[in-house]
Biopython code that builds the backbone (N, CA, C, O; Angstrom):
import numpy as np
from Bio.PDB.StructureBuilder import StructureBuilder

atoms = [
    (1, "MET", "N", (12.329, -5.087, 26.710)),
    (1, "MET", "CA", (11.636, -4.867, 25.129)),
    (1, "MET", "C", (11.919, -5.086, 24.160)),
    (1, "MET", "O", (12.810, -5.834, 24.563)),
    (2, "PRO", "N", (12.049, -5.169, 22.747)),
    (2, "PRO", "CA", (12.646, -5.069, 21.381)),
    (2, "PRO", "C", (12.727, -3.707, 21.449)),
    (2, "PRO", "O", (12.067, -2.992, 22.202)),
    (3, "SER", "N", (13.590, -3.339, 20.608)),
    (3, "SER", "CA", (13.927, -1.926, 19.933)),
    (3, "SER", "C", (12.554, -1.709, 19.015)),
    (3, "SER", "O", (11.867, -2.706, 18.794)),
    (4, "LEU", "N", (12.073, -0.189, 18.383)),
    (4, "LEU", "CA", (11.281, -0.472, 17.854)),
    (4, "LEU", "C", (11.482, -0.648, 16.705)),
    (4, "LEU", "O", (10.418, -1.021, 16.211)),
    (5, "SER", "N", (12.812, -0.558, 15.425)),
    (5, "SER", "CA", (12.604, -1.294, 14.447)),
    (5, "SER", "C", (12.285, -2.884, 14.693)),
    (5, "SER", "O", (11.469, -3.640, 14.165)),
    (6, "ARG", "N", (13.418, -3.102, 15.870)),
    (6, "ARG", "CA", (13.185, -4.628, 15.868)),
    (6, "ARG", "C", (11.707, -5.189, 15.821)),
    (6, "ARG", "O", (11.427, -5.905, 14.859)),
    (7, "ARG", "N", (10.502, -4.870, 16.995)),
    (7, "ARG", "CA", (9.626, -4.801, 16.471)),
    (7, "ARG", "C", (8.711, -4.609, 15.085)),
    (7, "ARG", "O", (7.792, -5.348, 14.734)),
    (8, "CYS", "N", (9.174, -3.490, 14.431)),
    (8, "CYS", "CA", (8.840, -3.808, 12.861)),
    (8, "CYS", "C", (9.205, -4.628, 12.639)),
    (8, "CYS", "O", (8.636, -4.819, 11.564)),
    (9, "ALA", "N", (9.937, -5.625, 12.821)),
    (9, "ALA", "CA", (10.122, -6.297, 11.982)),
    (9, "ALA", "C", (9.478, -7.986, 12.675)),
    (9, "ALA", "O", (9.098, -8.931, 11.983)),
    (10, "MET", "N", (9.518, -7.940, 13.936)),
    (10, "MET", "CA", (8.731, -9.132, 14.109)),
    (10, "MET", "C", (7.424, -8.905, 13.756)),
    (10, "MET", "O", (6.499, -9.705, 13.616)),
    (11, "GLU", "N", (7.466, -7.641, 13.621)),
    (11, "GLU", "CA", (5.057, -7.526, 13.311)),
    (11, "GLU", "C", (4.763, -7.604, 12.274)),
    (11, "GLU", "O", (3.704, -7.043, 11.993)),
    (12, "VAL", "N", (5.638, -8.445, 10.957)),
    (12, "VAL", "CA", (5.551, -8.670, 9.816)),
    (12, "VAL", "C", (5.408, -9.653, 9.832)),
    (12, "VAL", "O", (5.990, -10.198, 10.770)),
    (13, "ASP", "N", (4.668, -10.518, 8.980)),
    (13, "ASP", "CA", (4.192, -12.047, 8.758)),
    (13, "ASP", "C", (5.351, -12.465, 8.126)),
    (13, "ASP", "O", (6.186, -11.658, 7.717)),
    (14, "THR", "N", (5.475, -13.756, 8.007)),
    (14, "THR", "CA", (6.510, -14.886, 7.256)),
    (14, "THR", "C", (6.537, -14.009, 5.393)),
    (14, "THR", "O", (5.441, -13.827, 4.863)),
    (15, "PHE", "N", (7.277, -13.758, 4.956)),
    (15, "PHE", "CA", (7.668, -13.841, 4.231)),
    (15, "PHE", "C", (6.914, -12.496, 3.932)),
    (15, "PHE", "O", (6.518, -12.605, 2.772)),
    (16, "ARG", "N", (6.549, -11.341, 4.412)),
    (16, "ARG", "CA", (6.019, -9.747, 4.012)),
    (16, "ARG", "C", (4.579, -10.414, 3.329)),
    (16, "ARG", "O", (4.065, -9.492, 2.696)),
    (17, "LYS", "N", (3.847, -11.480, 3.227)),
    (17, "LYS", "CA", (2.987, -11.399, 2.778)),
    (17, "LYS", "C", (1.504, -10.324, 3.660)),
    (17, "LYS", "O", (0.577, -10.183, 2.863)),
    (18, "ARG", "N", (1.259, -9.723, 4.884)),
    (18, "ARG", "CA", (0.767, -8.933, 5.488)),
    (18, "ARG", "C", (1.213, -8.479, 6.541)),
    (18, "ARG", "O", (1.505, -8.943, 7.643)),
    (19, "ASP", "N", (1.239, -6.731, 5.681)),
    (19, "ASP", "CA", (2.569, -5.995, 6.534)),
    (19, "ASP", "C", (1.031, -5.702, 7.413)),
    (19, "ASP", "O", (-0.141, -5.890, 7.085)),
    (20, "ARG", "N", (1.927, -4.944, 9.160)),
    (20, "ARG", "CA", (1.092, -4.800, 9.945)),
    (20, "ARG", "C", (0.674, -3.609, 10.412)),
    (20, "ARG", "O", (0.116, -3.407, 11.491)),
    (21, "PHE", "N", (0.996, -2.697, 9.449)),
    (21, "PHE", "CA", (0.146, -1.539, 8.706)),
    (21, "PHE", "C", (-1.000, -1.788, 8.148)),
    (21, "PHE", "O", (-1.589, -0.730, 7.927)),
    (22, "TRP", "N", (-1.725, -2.927, 7.740)),
    (22, "TRP", "CA", (-2.372, -3.259, 6.853)),
    (22, "TRP", "C", (-3.985, -2.754, 7.812)),
    (22, "TRP", "O", (-4.931, -2.073, 7.416)),
    (23, "LYS", "N", (-3.718, -3.514, 9.343)),
    (23, "LYS", "CA", (-4.507, -2.861, 10.502)),
    (23, "LYS", "C", (-5.344, -1.548, 10.295)),
    (23, "LYS", "O", (-6.511, -1.333, 10.624)),
    (24, "TYR", "N", (-4.661, -0.925, 9.816)),
    (24, "TYR", "CA", (-4.957, 0.883, 9.767)),
    (24, "TYR", "C", (-5.612, 1.223, 8.404)),
    (24, "TYR", "O", (-5.604, 2.405, 8.061)),
    (25, "ALA", "N", (-6.219, 0.228, 7.538)),
    (25, "ALA", "CA", (-6.022, 0.361, 6.042)),
    (25, "ALA", "C", (-7.164, -0.552, 5.659)),
    (25, "ALA", "O", (-6.663, -1.668, 5.796)),
    (26, "GLU", "N", (-8.241, -0.698, 5.313)),
    (26, "GLU", "CA", (-9.346, -1.692, 4.785)),
    (26, "GLU", "C", (-8.722, -2.169, 3.348)),
    (26, "GLU", "O", (-8.525, -1.268, 2.532)),
    (27, "HIS", "N", (-8.417, -3.418, 2.995)),
    (27, "HIS", "CA", (-8.325, -3.419, 1.846)),
    (27, "HIS", "C", (-9.218, -4.031, 0.742)),
    (27, "HIS", "O", (-9.818, -5.103, 0.813)),
    (28, "LEU", "N", (-9.197, -3.047, -0.426)),
    (28, "LEU", "CA", (-10.179, -3.296, -1.182)),
    (28, "LEU", "C", (-9.523, -3.357, -2.562)),
    (28, "LEU", "O", (-9.380, -2.409, -3.333)),
    (29, "ASP", "N", (-9.257, -4.254, -2.693)),
    (29, "ASP", "CA", (-9.310, -4.797, -4.450)),
    (29, "ASP", "C", (-7.893, -3.903, -5.186)),
    (29, "ASP", "O", (-8.072, -3.470, -6.324)),
    (30, "GLY", "N", (-6.670, -3.681, -4.581)),
    (30, "GLY", "CA", (-5.910, -2.420, -5.642)),
    (30, "GLY", "C", (-6.370, -0.828, -5.176)),
    (30, "GLY", "O", (-5.928, 0.232, -5.619)),
    (31, "LYS", "N", (-7.170, -0.994, -4.371)),
    (31, "LYS", "CA", (-7.553, -0.080, -3.155)),
    (31, "LYS", "C", (-7.389, 0.289, -1.684)),
    (31, "LYS", "O", (-7.643, -0.825, -1.226)),
    (32, "PHE", "N", (-7.131, 1.099, -0.531)),
    (32, "PHE", "CA", (-7.387, 0.820, 0.509)),
    (32, "PHE", "C", (-8.316, 2.104, 1.161)),
    (32, "PHE", "O", (-8.364, 3.201, 0.605)),
    (33, "LYS", "N", (-8.911, 1.848, 2.198)),
    (33, "LYS", "CA", (-9.576, 2.664, 2.650)),
    (33, "LYS", "C", (-8.875, 3.299, 4.052)),
    (33, "LYS", "O", (-8.454, 2.471, 4.860)),
    (34, "CYS", "N", (-8.725, 4.804, 4.389)),
    (34, "CYS", "CA", (-7.677, 4.705, 6.074)),
    (34, "CYS", "C", (-9.112, 4.267, 6.606)),
    (34, "CYS", "O", (-10.235, 4.294, 6.103)),
    (35, "LYS", "N", (-8.557, 3.811, 7.948)),
    (35, "LYS", "CA", (-9.665, 3.822, 9.008)),
    (35, "LYS", "C", (-9.764, 4.949, 9.939)),
    (35, "LYS", "O", (-10.758, 5.169, 10.632)),
    (36, "PHE", "N", (-8.866, 5.541, 9.932)),
    (36, "PHE", "CA", (-8.867, 7.354, 10.187)),
    (36, "PHE", "C", (-9.461, 8.489, 9.716)),
    (36, "PHE", "O", (-9.575, 9.483, 10.434)),
    (37, "CYS", "N", (-9.962, 8.444, 8.275)),
    (37, "CYS", "CA", (-10.301, 9.741, 7.572)),
    (37, "CYS", "C", (-11.109, 8.829, 6.536)),
    (37, "CYS", "O", (-11.540, 9.471, 5.578)),
    (38, "GLY", "N", (-11.376, 7.582, 6.534)),
    (38, "GLY", "CA", (-12.330, 6.815, 5.707)),
    (38, "GLY", "C", (-11.946, 7.763, 4.030)),
    (38, "GLY", "O", (-12.846, 8.056, 3.242)),
    (39, "ARG", "N", (-10.584, 8.073, 3.808)),
    (39, "ARG", "CA", (-10.630, 8.361, 1.980)),
    (39, "ARG", "C", (-10.462, 7.162, 1.329)),
    (39, "ARG", "O", (-10.264, 6.122, 1.957)),
    (40, "ILE", "N", (-10.529, 7.214, -0.014)),
    (40, "ILE", "CA", (-9.989, 5.663, -0.634)),
    (40, "ILE", "C", (-8.798, 6.769, -1.444)),
    (40, "ILE", "O", (-8.756, 7.973, -1.697)),
    (41, "PHE", "N", (-7.893, 5.554, -1.664)),
    (41, "PHE", "CA", (-6.600, 5.886, -2.205)),
    (41, "PHE", "C", (-6.295, 4.668, -3.544)),
    (41, "PHE", "O", (-7.152, 3.791, -3.435)),
    (42, "ALA", "N", (-5.719, 4.493, -4.267)),
    (42, "ALA", "CA", (-5.108, 2.996, -5.617)),
    (42, "ALA", "C", (-3.851, 2.800, -4.818)),
    (42, "ALA", "O", (-3.276, 3.858, -4.561)),
    (43, "GLY", "N", (-3.250, 1.643, -4.334)),
    (43, "GLY", "CA", (-2.485, 1.401, -4.125)),
    (43, "GLY", "C", (-2.001, 0.119, -3.058)),
    (43, "GLY", "O", (-2.921, -0.590, -2.650)),
    (44, "GLY", "N", (-1.218, -0.062, -2.797)),
    (44, "GLY", "CA", (-0.760, -1.024, -0.908)),
    (44, "GLY", "C", (-0.224, -0.541, -0.196)),
    (44, "GLY", "O", (-0.056, 0.671, -0.061)),
    (45, "VAL", "N", (0.270, -1.629, 0.588)),
    (45, "VAL", "CA", (1.034, -0.814, 1.999)),
    (45, "VAL", "C", (1.644, 0.140, 1.914)),
    (45, "VAL", "O", (1.295, 1.039, 2.678)),
    (46, "PRO", "N", (2.901, 0.445, 0.917)),
    (46, "PRO", "CA", (3.669, 1.483, 0.760)),
    (46, "PRO", "C", (2.772, 2.520, 1.035)),
    (46, "PRO", "O", (2.951, 3.068, 2.123)),
    (47, "ARG", "N", (1.697, 3.010, 0.223)),
    (47, "ARG", "CA", (0.943, 4.256, -0.173)),
    (47, "ARG", "C", (0.675, 4.324, 1.474)),
    (47, "ARG", "O", (1.061, 5.327, 2.075)),
    (48, "VAL", "N", (0.008, 3.245, 2.196)),
    (48, "VAL", "CA", (-0.669, 3.286, 3.321)),
    (48, "VAL", "C", (0.154, 3.753, 3.905)),
    (48, "VAL", "O", (-0.126, 4.929, 4.140)),
    (49, "LYS", "N", (1.620, 3.296, 4.526)),
    (49, "LYS", "CA", (2.303, 3.904, 5.422)),
    (49, "LYS", "C", (2.981, 5.644, 4.870)),
    (49, "LYS", "O", (3.810, 6.410, 5.362)),
    (50, "SER", "N", (2.228, 5.680, 3.798)),
    (50, "SER", "CA", (2.938, 7.108, 3.460)),
    (50, "SER", "C", (1.522, 7.782, 3.092)),
    (50, "SER", "O", (1.676, 8.855, 2.507)),
    (51, "HIS", "N", (0.220, 7.420, 3.290)),
    (51, "HIS", "CA", (-0.873, 8.178, 3.883)),
    (51, "HIS", "C", (-0.923, 8.174, 5.406)),
    (51, "HIS", "O", (-1.433, 9.095, 6.043)),
    (52, "SER", "N", (-0.384, 7.123, 5.948)),
    (52, "SER", "CA", (-0.470, 7.340, 8.009)),
    (52, "SER", "C", (0.953, 7.690, 8.396)),
    (52, "SER", "O", (1.280, 7.355, 9.534)),
    (53, "SER", "N", (1.816, 8.277, 7.680)),
    (53, "SER", "CA", (2.867, 8.966, 8.225)),
    (53, "SER", "C", (3.347, 9.820, 8.622)),
    (53, "SER", "O", (4.351, 9.947, 9.324)),
    (54, "GLY", "N", (2.263, 10.902, 7.960)),
    (54, "GLY", "CA", (2.183, 12.234, 8.060)),
    (54, "GLY", "C", (3.444, 12.723, 7.526)),
    (54, "GLY", "O", (3.786, 13.870, 7.813)),
    (55, "ILE", "N", (4.492, 11.687, 6.470)),
    (55, "ILE", "CA", (5.492, 12.096, 5.935)),
    (55, "ILE", "C", (5.323, 12.426, 4.536)),
    (55, "ILE", "O", (5.049, 11.645, 3.625)),
    (56, "LYS", "N", (5.543, 13.826, 4.463)),
    (56, "LYS", "CA", (5.099, 14.085, 2.434)),
    (56, "LYS", "C", (5.572, 13.646, 1.645)),
    (56, "LYS", "O", (6.790, 13.467, 1.653)),
    (57, "GLY", "N", (4.888, 13.336, 0.765)),
    (57, "GLY", "CA", (5.923, 12.349, -0.773)),
    (57, "GLY", "C", (5.142, 10.883, -0.689)),
    (57, "GLY", "O", (4.304, 10.708, 0.197)),
    (58, "GLY", "N", (5.434, 9.904, -1.591)),
    (58, "GLY", "CA", (4.990, 8.944, -2.077)),
    (58, "GLY", "C", (3.614, 8.970, -2.995)),
    (58, "GLY", "O", (2.738, 8.118, -3.144)),
    (59, "ASP", "N", (3.796, 10.428, -3.607)),
    (59, "ASP", "CA", (2.483, 10.735, -4.335)),
    (59, "ASP", "C", (0.990, 10.903, -3.384)),
    (59, "ASP", "O", (0.003, 11.268, -4.023)),
    (60, "ILE", "N", (0.839, 10.672, -2.054)),
    (60, "ILE", "CA", (-0.047, 10.842, -1.555)),
    (60, "ILE", "C", (0.004, 11.796, -0.684)),
    (60, "ILE", "O", (0.987, 12.334, -0.174)),
    (61, "ASP", "N", (-1.934, 12.119, -0.426)),
    (61, "ASP", "CA", (-1.957, 13.001, 0.438)),
    (61, "ASP", "C", (-1.690, 12.428, 2.108)),
    (61, "ASP", "O", (-2.199, 11.357, 2.435)),
    (62, "THR", "N", (-1.104, 12.992, 2.817)),
    (62, "THR", "CA", (-1.003, 12.599, 4.479)),
    (62, "THR", "C", (-2.324, 12.832, 4.862)),
    (62, "THR", "O", (-3.244, 13.512, 4.406)),
    (63, "CYS", "N", (-2.130, 11.843, 6.136)),
    (63, "CYS", "CA", (-3.898, 11.584, 6.973)),
    (63, "CYS", "C", (-3.349, 12.464, 7.808)),
    (63, "CYS", "O", (-2.161, 12.449, 8.133)),
    (64, "THR", "N", (-4.514, 13.585, 8.344)),
    (64, "THR", "CA", (-3.941, 13.996, 9.394)),
    (64, "THR", "C", (-5.116, 13.983, 11.089)),
    (64, "THR", "O", (-5.411, 14.763, 11.994)),
    (65, "LYS", "N", (-5.391, 12.708, 10.707)),
    (65, "LYS", "CA", (-6.219, 12.197, 11.366)),
    (65, "LYS", "C", (-5.592, 10.524, 12.798)),
    (65, "LYS", "O", (-5.937, 9.952, 13.832)),
    (66, "VAL", "N", (-4.643, 10.547, 11.850)),
    (66, "VAL", "CA", (-4.181, 9.723, 12.722)),
    (66, "VAL", "C", (-2.700, 9.875, 13.402)),
    (66, "VAL", "O", (-1.691, 10.547, 13.188)),
    (67, "PRO", "N", (-3.181, 8.749, 14.461)),
    (67, "PRO", "CA", (-2.590, 8.933, 15.959)),
    (67, "PRO", "C", (-1.503, 9.057, 16.030)),
    (67, "PRO", "O", (-0.801, 8.304, 15.355)),
    (68, "GLU", "N", (-0.916, 10.015, 16.839)),
    (68, "GLU", "CA", (1.133, 10.706, 16.830)),
    (68, "GLU", "C", (1.810, 9.349, 17.265)),
    (68, "GLU", "O", (2.996, 9.394, 16.939)),
    (69, "ASP", "N", (1.566, 8.446, 17.733)),
    (69, "ASP", "CA", (2.541, 7.090, 18.006)),
    (69, "ASP", "C", (1.913, 6.428, 16.652)),
    (69, "ASP", "O", (2.761, 6.354, 15.763)),
    (70, "ILE", "N", (1.222, 6.159, 16.454)),
    (70, "ILE", "CA", (0.992, 5.280, 15.132)),
    (70, "ILE", "C", (2.107, 5.924, 13.954)),
    (70, "ILE", "O", (2.779, 5.321, 13.118)),
    (71, "GLN", "N", (1.995, 7.616, 14.298)),
    (71, "GLN", "CA", (3.086, 7.799, 12.630)),
    (71, "GLN", "C", (4.313, 8.256, 12.988)),
    (71, "GLN", "O", (4.987, 8.982, 12.257)),
    (72, "ASP", "N", (4.785, 7.727, 14.503)),
    (72, "ASP", "CA", (5.626, 7.637, 14.996)),
    (72, "ASP", "C", (6.247, 6.027, 14.586)),
    (72, "ASP", "O", (7.400, 5.827, 14.203)),
    (73, "ALA", "N", (5.163, 4.933, 14.772)),
    (73, "ALA", "CA", (5.873, 3.922, 14.275)),
    (73, "ALA", "C", (6.027, 3.405, 13.212)),
    (73, "ALA", "O", (6.741, 2.450, 12.908)),
    (74, "VAL", "N", (5.223, 4.146, 12.484)),
    (74, "VAL", "CA", (5.517, 4.286, 10.948)),
    (74, "VAL", "C", (6.106, 4.434, 10.241)),
    (74, "VAL", "O", (6.222, 3.614, 9.331)),
    (75, "GLU", "N", (7.066, 6.020, 10.309)),
    (75, "GLU", "CA", (8.445, 6.368, 10.081)),
    (75, "GLU", "C", (8.997, 5.563, 10.565)),
    (75, "GLU", "O", (9.845, 5.070, 9.821)),
    (76, "ALA", "N", (8.926, 5.031, 11.774)),
    (76, "ALA", "CA", (10.415, 4.627, 12.391)),
    (76, "ALA", "C", (10.508, 3.226, 11.364)),
    (76, "ALA", "O", (11.615, 2.803, 11.031)),
    (77, "CYS", "N", (9.382, 2.634, 10.954)),
    (77, "CYS", "CA", (9.111, 1.468, 9.884)),
    (77, "CYS", "C", (9.432, 1.670, 8.470)),
    (77, "CYS", "O", (9.616, 0.661, 7.790)),
    (78, "SER", "N", (9.532, 2.897, 7.894)),
    (78, "SER", "CA", (9.609, 2.828, 6.772)),
    (78, "SER", "C", (11.354, 4.287, 6.510)),
    (78, "SER", "O", (11.653, 4.892, 5.481)),
    (79, "GLY", "N", (11.828, 4.319, 7.447)),
    (79, "GLY", "CA", (12.953, 5.710, 7.086)),
    (79, "GLY", "C", (13.052, 6.688, 7.641)),
    (79, "GLY", "O", (14.092, 7.327, 7.483)),
    (80, "GLY", "N", (12.248, 7.081, 8.314)),
    (80, "GLY", "CA", (12.222, 8.101, 8.996)),
    (80, "GLY", "C", (12.710, 9.298, 8.326)),
    (80, "GLY", "O", (13.710, 9.936, 8.654)),
    (81, "GLU", "N", (11.240, 9.767, 6.529)),
    (81, "GLU", "CA", (11.857, 10.840, 6.054)),
    (81, "GLU", "C", (11.607, 12.207, 6.588)),
    (81, "GLU", "O", (11.068, 12.064, 7.685)),
    (82, "GLU", "N", (11.751, 13.421, 6.316)),
    (82, "GLU", "CA", (11.166, 14.304, 6.812)),
    (82, "GLU", "C", (10.264, 14.601, 6.498)),
    (82, "GLU", "O", (10.027, 14.582, 5.290)),
    (83, "LYS", "N", (9.074, 15.128, 7.631)),
    (83, "LYS", "CA", (7.781, 15.410, 7.843)),
    (83, "LYS", "C", (7.419, 16.840, 6.706)),
    (83, "LYS", "O", (6.291, 17.332, 6.673)),
]
sb = StructureBuilder()
sb.init_structure("model")
sb.init_model(0)
sb.init_chain("A")
sb.init_seg("    ")
for serial, (resi, resn, name, xyz) in enumerate(atoms, 1):
    if name == "N":
        sb.init_residue(resn, " ", resi, " ")
    sb.init_atom(name, np.array(xyz, "f"), 0.0, 1.0, " ", f" {name:<3s}", serial, name[0])
structure = sb.get_structure()
């Protein structure tokens, strides 16, 4: 099985048009709705990742309803800053 970072790279569509973390949010034309907590935020996939990771920062509240395995995957793909 490939390493987690290798899986991150493999799961991003060609030219990074559709990041795999969009599956955790509904895209709303310049905004997104978290599929775990239902909150709506402005921004794109970097903010989806910040919200879903449990990592403070990114100028966005973290989601308290994201399962830990998803938080770990987001953190591994986005550099793993401090929670």
